[in-house]
ROSE-4610 file (N, C-alpha, C; in Angstrom, 1 decimal, always signed):
// ROSE-4610
residu = [Q/Q/Q/V/V/V/Q/Q/Q/L/L/L/V/V/V/E/E/E/S/S/S/G/G/G/G/G/G/G/G/G/L/L/L/V/V/V/Q/Q/Q/P/P/P/G/G/G/G/G/G/S/S/S/L/L/L/R/R/R/L/L/L/S/S/S/C/C/C/A/A/A/A/A/A/S/S/S/G/G/G/F/F/F/T/T/T/F/F/F/S/S/S/N/N/N/F/F/F/V/V/V/M/M/M/R/R/R/W/W/W/Y/Y/Y/R/R/R/Q/Q/Q/A/A/A/P/P/P/G/G/G/K/K/K/E/E/E/R/R/R/E/E/E/W/W/W/V/V/V/A/A/A/T/T/T/I/I/I/T/T/T/S/S/S/L/L/L/S/S/S/S/S/S/T/T/T/N/N/N/Y/Y/Y/L/L/L/D/D/D/S/S/S/V/V/V/E/E/E/G/G/G/R/R/R/F/F/F/T/T/T/I/I/I/S/S/S/R/R/R/D/D/D/N/N/N/A/A/A/A/A/A/N/N/N/T/T/T/M/M/M/Y/Y/Y/L/L/L/Q/Q/Q/M/M/M/N/N/N/S/S/S/L/L/L/K/K/K/P/P/P/E/E/E/D/D/D/T/T/T/A/A/A/V/V/V/Y/Y/Y/Y/Y/Y/C/C/C/N/N/N/A/A/A/A/A/A/R/R/R/T/T/T/Y/Y/Y/G/G/G/P/P/P/R/R/R/T/T/T/W/W/W/N/N/N/Y/Y/Y/W/W/W/G/G/G/Q/Q/Q/G/G/G/T/T/T/Q/Q/Q/V/V/V/T/T/T/V/V/V/S/S/S/S/S/S]
num = [1/1/1/2/2/2/3/3/3/4/4/4/5/5/5/6/6/6/7/7/7/8/8/8/9/9/9/10/10/10/11/11/11/12/12/12/13/13/13/14/14/14/15/15/15/16/16/16/17/17/17/18/18/18/19/19/19/20/20/20/21/21/21/22/22/22/23/23/23/24/24/24/25/25/25/26/26/26/27/27/27/28/28/28/29/29/29/30/30/30/31/31/31/32/32/32/33/33/33/34/34/34/35/35/35/36/36/36/37/37/37/38/38/38/39/39/39/40/40/40/41/41/41/42/42/42/43/43/43/44/44/44/45/45/45/46/46/46/47/47/47/48/48/48/49/49/49/50/50/50/51/51/51/52/52/52/53/53/53/54/54/54/55/55/55/56/56/56/57/57/57/58/58/58/59/59/59/60/60/60/61/61/61/62/62/62/63/63/63/64/64/64/65/65/65/66/66/66/67/67/67/68/68/68/69/69/69/70/70/70/71/71/71/72/72/72/73/73/73/74/74/74/75/75/75/76/76/76/77/77/77/78/78/78/79/79/79/80/80/80/81/81/81/82/82/82/83/83/83/84/84/84/85/85/85/86/86/86/87/87/87/88/88/88/89/89/89/90/90/90/91/91/91/92/92/92/93/93/93/94/94/94/95/95/95/96/96/96/97/97/97/98/98/98/99/99/99/100/100/100/101/101/101/102/102/102/103/103/103/104/104/104/105/105/105/106/106/106/107/107/107/108/108/108/109/109/109/110/110/110/111/111/111/112/112/112/113/113/113/114/114/114/115/115/115/116/116/116/117/117/117/118/118/118/119/119/119]
x = [+21.2/+20.2/+18.8/+17.9/+16.6/+15.9/+15.1/+14.3/+12.8/+11.9/+10.6/+10.3/+9.8/+9.6/+8.0/+7.2/+5.9/+5.8/+4.9/+4.6/+3.2/+2.7/+1.3/+0.2/+0.7/-0.2/-0.5/-1.4/-1.9/-3.2/-3.6/-4.9/-6.0/-7.1/-8.1/-9.4/-10.4/-11.8/-12.5/-13.4/-14.3/-14.9/-14.8/-15.2/-14.2/-13.1/-12.0/-11.2/-10.0/-9.3/-7.7/-7.0/-5.5/-4.9/-3.7/-3.1/-1.6/-1.6/-0.4/+0.6/+2.0/+3.1/+4.0/+4.5/+5.6/+6.7/+7.7/+8.9/+9.9/+10.1/+11.0/+12.3/+13.3/+14.7/+15.4/+16.5/+17.4/+17.0/+15.9/+15.3/+14.6/+14.4/+13.7/+12.1/+11.7/+10.4/+9.4/+9.5/+8.4/+8.2/+9.2/+9.0/+8.3/+7.9/+7.4/+6.0/+5.2/+3.8/+3.9/+3.1/+3.1/+1.8/+1.9/+0.7/+0.7/-0.5/-0.7/-1.3/-0.7/-1.2/-1.5/-2.3/-2.5/-2.5/-2.2/-2.3/-2.9/-3.9/-4.6/-4.2/-4.3/-3.9/-4.6/-3.6/-4.3/-4.8/-4.5/-5.1/-3.9/-4.2/-3.2/-3.1/-1.9/-1.7/-2.6/-3.3/-4.2/-3.9/-4.2/-3.9/-5.0/-4.7/-5.6/-5.9/-4.7/-4.9/-3.6/-3.6/-2.6/-2.7/-1.4/-1.4/-0.3/-0.5/+0.5/+1.4/+2.4/+3.3/+2.7/+1.5/+0.8/-0.4/-0.4/-1.4/-2.8/-2.9/-4.2/-4.3/-5.5/-5.8/-6.8/-6.6/-7.6/-7.6/-8.8/-9.0/-9.7/-9.4/-10.1/-11.6/-12.5/-14.0/-14.3/-13.9/-14.2/-13.7/-12.8/-12.2/-12.6/-13.1/-13.5/-14.4/-14.0/-14.9/-14.6/-13.7/-13.2/-11.7/-11.0/-9.5/-9.2/-8.1/-7.6/-6.0/-5.5/-4.2/-3.6/-2.4/-1.8/-0.4/+0.4/+1.8/+2.4/+3.4/+4.1/+5.5/+5.7/+6.9/+8.3/+7.9/+9.0/+9.4/+8.7/+9.1/+9.3/+9.2/+9.3/+8.5/+7.3/+6.4/+5.1/+4.5/+3.1/+2.3/+1.1/+0.2/-1.1/-1.6/-2.9/-3.8/-4.8/-5.8/-6.9/-7.0/-8.0/-9.1/-10.4/-11.4/-12.5/-13.3/-14.4/-14.0/-13.0/-12.3/-13.2/-13.1/-13.8/-13.0/-13.5/-12.6/-12.0/-12.7/-12.1/-10.9/-10.7/-9.5/-8.3/-8.3/-7.2/-6.3/-5.0/-3.9/-2.7/-1.6/-0.4/-0.4/-0.1/-0.2/+1.2/+1.3/+2.7/+2.6/+3.8/+3.9/+4.7/+4.5/+5.2/+5.3/+6.6/+7.1/+7.4/+6.9/+7.2/+7.3/+8.3/+8.4/+8.7/+8.3/+8.8/+9.2/+10.3/+11.0/+11.6/+11.0/+11.4/+11.5/+12.6/+12.8/+13.0/+13.4/+13.6/+12.5/+12.5/+11.5/+12.1/+11.5/+11.9/+10.7/+10.8/+9.8/+10.4/+9.9/+10.4/+9.3/+9.6/+8.6/+9.0/+8.2/+8.5/+8.2/+8.5/+8.5/+7.1/+6.2/+4.9/+4.7/+3.4/+2.9/+1.5/+1.4/+0.2/-0.9/-2.2/-3.3/-4.3/-4.8/-5.7/-7.0/-8.1/-9.4/-10.2/-10.3/-11.1/-11.6/-12.8/-13.2/-12.7]
y = [+0.3/-0.9/-0.6/-1.7/-1.5/-1.1/-0.1/+0.3/+0.6/+0.3/+0.7/+1.2/+2.5/+3.2/+3.7/+3.2/+3.6/+4.7/+5.6/+6.7/+7.1/+7.9/+8.4/+7.7/+6.8/+6.0/+6.9/+6.4/+7.1/+6.6/+7.5/+7.2/+8.2/+7.7/+8.4/+7.9/+8.9/+8.5/+7.7/+6.9/+6.4/+7.5/+7.1/+8.1/+9.0/+9.0/+10.0/+9.4/+10.1/+9.9/+9.9/+9.1/+9.0/+8.8/+9.4/+9.0/+8.5/+7.3/+6.5/+6.8/+6.8/+7.0/+5.8/+5.3/+4.4/+4.9/+5.2/+5.9/+4.7/+4.5/+3.5/+4.0/+3.2/+3.5/+2.1/+2.2/+1.1/+0.2/+0.6/-0.3/+0.5/+0.1/+0.9/+0.8/+1.8/+1.7/+1.5/+2.3/+2.3/+0.9/+0.2/-1.3/-2.2/-1.9/-2.7/-2.6/-3.7/-3.7/-3.4/-2.4/-2.0/-2.5/-2.9/-3.4/-2.9/-2.7/-2.5/-3.7/-4.1/-5.2/-4.8/-5.4/-5.1/-6.4/-6.2/-7.1/-6.7/-7.3/-6.9/-7.9/-7.5/-8.3/-9.6/-10.7/-12.1/-12.7/-11.7/-12.2/-12.4/-13.0/-13.2/-11.8/-11.6/-10.5/-10.7/-9.5/-9.7/-8.5/-8.8/-7.9/-6.8/-5.5/-4.5/-3.9/-3.6/-2.9/-3.1/-3.1/-3.2/-2.1/-1.5/-0.7/-1.1/-1.5/-1.9/-0.8/-1.1/-0.1/+0.8/+0.3/+1.2/+2.0/+1.8/+2.4/+1.9/+0.6/-0.2/-0.5/-0.4/-0.7/-1.7/-2.4/-3.3/-3.3/-3.5/-3.3/-4.7/-4.8/-5.7/-5.2/-6.1/-5.5/-4.7/-4.9/-4.1/-2.7/-2.5/-1.1/-0.4/-1.1/-0.5/+0.6/+1.8/+2.9/+3.9/+3.4/+4.1/+4.4/+3.5/+3.7/+4.0/+4.7/+4.9/+4.8/+3.7/+3.7/+4.4/+5.0/+5.8/+5.7/+6.1/+6.1/+7.3/+7.8/+8.9/+8.4/+7.9/+7.3/+8.3/+9.4/+10.6/+10.7/+10.5/+10.7/+9.3/+8.2/+6.9/+6.5/+6.9/+6.9/+6.4/+5.5/+5.0/+5.6/+5.6/+6.2/+5.4/+5.6/+5.0/+5.9/+6.6/+7.5/+6.7/+6.8/+6.0/+6.9/+6.9/+7.6/+6.8/+7.4/+6.7/+5.5/+5.7/+4.7/+4.0/+2.7/+1.9/+1.2/+1.0/+0.2/-1.0/-1.7/-2.9/-2.7/-1.3/-1.1/-1.0/-1.2/-1.0/-2.2/-1.8/-2.9/-2.2/-3.0/-2.5/-2.6/-1.4/-1.5/-1.7/-2.5/-2.7/-2.5/-1.8/-1.7/-2.8/-3.3/-4.3/-4.0/-4.4/-4.1/-5.5/-5.7/-7.2/-6.9/-7.8/-7.8/-9.3/-9.8/-11.0/-10.6/-11.1/-10.8/-12.1/-12.8/-14.1/-15.0/-15.6/-16.5/-15.7/-14.6/-13.8/-13.1/-13.1/-12.5/-11.6/-10.5/-9.6/-9.3/-9.3/-9.0/-8.4/-7.1/-6.4/-5.9/-5.7/-5.4/-4.2/-3.3/-2.2/-2.8/-1.9/-2.2/-2.2/-1.3/-1.2/+0.0/+0.5/+1.6/+1.4/+1.6/+1.3/+2.3/+1.9/+2.7/+2.1/+3.0/+2.7/+3.5/+2.8/+3.6/+3.3/+4.4/+4.3/+5.6/+5.5/+6.7/+6.9]
z = [-1.7/-1.4/-1.6/-1.8/-2.0/-0.7/-0.7/+0.3/+0.0/+0.7/+0.7/+2.1/+2.0/+3.4/+3.4/+4.2/+4.4/+5.4/+5.2/+6.1/+6.0/+7.0/+6.9/+7.7/+8.4/+9.3/+10.5/+11.4/+12.6/+13.2/+14.1/+14.7/+14.1/+13.7/+13.1/+13.5/+13.6/+14.1/+12.9/+13.1/+12.0/+11.2/+9.9/+8.9/+8.4/+9.1/+8.7/+7.5/+7.2/+6.0/+6.5/+5.7/+5.9/+4.4/+4.2/+3.0/+3.4/+2.9/+3.2/+1.9/+2.1/+1.2/+1.2/+0.2/+0.1/-0.9/-0.3/-0.9/-1.3/-2.6/-3.1/-3.5/-3.4/-3.8/-4.1/-4.9/-5.0/-6.2/-6.9/-7.9/-8.9/-10.1/-11.1/-11.0/-10.1/-9.6/-10.7/-12.0/-12.9/-13.5/-13.3/-14.0/-13.1/-11.9/-10.8/-10.6/-10.4/-10.0/-8.4/-8.0/-6.6/-5.9/-4.8/-4.1/-2.6/-2.0/-0.5/+0.0/+1.2/+1.9/+3.4/+4.2/+5.6/+6.4/+7.6/+8.6/+10.0/+10.3/+11.6/+12.7/+13.9/+14.9/+14.9/+15.0/+15.0/+13.8/+12.6/+11.3/+10.3/+9.3/+8.1/+7.4/+6.9/+5.9/+4.7/+4.4/+3.2/+2.2/+1.0/-0.1/-0.1/-0.3/-0.3/-1.7/-2.5/-3.7/-4.5/-5.7/-6.9/-7.8/-8.1/-9.3/-10.1/-11.4/-12.4/-12.9/-13.6/-14.1/-15.1/-15.7/-16.5/-15.7/-14.5/-13.7/-13.6/-14.1/-13.9/-12.4/-11.8/-10.5/-10.2/-9.0/-8.4/-7.0/-6.5/-5.0/-4.3/-3.1/-2.2/-2.3/-2.4/-2.3/-1.2/+0.0/+1.2/+1.2/+0.3/+0.2/-1.1/-2.0/-3.3/-3.1/-3.6/-3.6/-2.4/-1.4/-0.2/-0.4/-0.8/-1.1/-2.5/-2.6/-4.0/-4.0/-4.8/-5.0/-6.2/-6.1/-7.2/-6.9/-8.1/-8.1/-8.8/-8.4/-9.1/-9.5/-10.7/-11.0/-11.1/-11.2/-11.3/-9.8/-8.9/-7.4/-6.7/-7.5/-6.9/-5.8/-5.8/-4.7/-5.0/-4.1/-4.3/-3.1/-3.3/-2.4/-2.2/-0.9/-0.7/+0.1/-0.7/+0.0/+0.5/+1.8/+2.5/+3.0/+2.6/+3.1/+3.7/+4.4/+5.1/+5.9/+6.7/+7.4/+8.5/+8.6/+9.5/+10.6/+11.7/+12.6/+12.1/+11.3/+10.6/+9.6/+9.3/+8.6/+9.4/+10.7/+11.6/+11.3/+10.9/+10.6/+10.5/+10.5/+9.9/+8.5/+7.6/+6.1/+5.7/+4.7/+4.0/+2.5/+2.1/+0.5/+0.1/-1.1/-1.8/-3.2/-3.7/-5.0/-5.7/-6.9/-7.5/-9.0/-9.5/-10.9/-11.3/-12.5/-13.1/-14.5/-14.8/-16.1/-16.7/-17.4/-17.8/-16.7/-16.4/-15.2/-14.0/-14.0/-12.8/-12.1/-10.8/-10.1/-9.0/-8.7/-7.5/-6.7/-5.5/-4.5/-3.3/-3.0/-1.9/-0.9/+0.3/+1.3/+2.0/+2.5/+3.4/+4.9/+5.8/+7.2/+7.9/+7.1/+7.7/+8.3/+8.3/+9.0/+9.6/+10.9/+11.7/+11.4/+11.1/+11.0/+12.0/+12.8/+13.9/+13.7/+13.6/+13.3/+14.6/+15.4/+16.6/+17.2/+17.8/+18.5/+19.9]
């Protein structure tokens, strides 16, 4: 069955770094656009970054230059390197896999990993 499993979250001080991973199984990872989203307490889930199947990337303005999204198709894994973390980055981070092929669409979500930025 399809699984997306995030890991790497935790508690970090402002200015610190974390690397999130999203391990995928049950589908052809290389064909999918992969995204990171986050949801802070009391807020809507928001998009953070995208990496296409050809590894083109896009970022939310507030994380541009601090976060780097990448993927390893051989390992079926996506990453989010987060540097210069700020308290406002505190959220549950979710990975998403999506694909549209003709009339068909696929959309999968992980269970999330908590990132807390605090001194």
